[in-house]
N, C-alpha and C positions, 0 to 999 in steps of 0.2 A: 504494500500500500504506500501511499504518499507520506505516511508517517514513519516509514522504515527505510533504512539504508543498508545495502549489502556491501561488504568489503571482503577482499581476498588477500591472502598472504602466500608468497612464494618462499618465505624464510621461516618456516616452522612456527608461524604465529608471532614472530618477533616484531614485525611491522606489517601494516595492512594498508591497502589503498583500494579505490574504486576501480571498476573495469573500464578501460583496459589497464592491466597492471604493467607498469614499465620498470625496467631495471637497467643499470649501467654495467657495461663490460668492456673488454678490449677486443677490437677486431684483429684480423690476421696481421695487419700492419702495426699493431700496438697502440692504435688510437682509441680513446674512450668514445664509446657510442652508446646511445640509448635505444633499447629494443623493447618490443611488446612481448610479454610473457605469453606462452601458449597454455591452453587449458591443462595439459598434463603436468605443468610446472606448479600448479596450485597445491598447496599443502594444507591450508586452513581457510574456512569460510566463516564469517560472523555477520550477524544482523544487529543493527543498532535501532532500537525503537525510540523514536524522537519524543513521543509523548508518554507521560506517566500512565501506568496501568493501575486500575483500582484494585484494592485488596481482593483476592479471589478471582480476578478477571483472567481470562486466557486470550492468547493470540496465536493464530496458526500462521506459520511461515513455511515456505517450501522452496526447494532448489532442485532442479532436475540435473541428474548426472548420468553419464554413460560409463559403465565399468567394462574394461577390456580384460 
């Protein structure tokens, strides 16, 4: 929903960002470049609920994955 945000980590949950996840690495020439992570690089997914939930309230969140 509009009151939730989904974030992804490629670093075992140490840092998170929204999609597309970008990371810095060195190319074959040794230059630093920024690349977009591929789905298989994702290690953790988290949802941030922007609004408070009432005591006892529930919220359903889902994320579709493909397992190879």
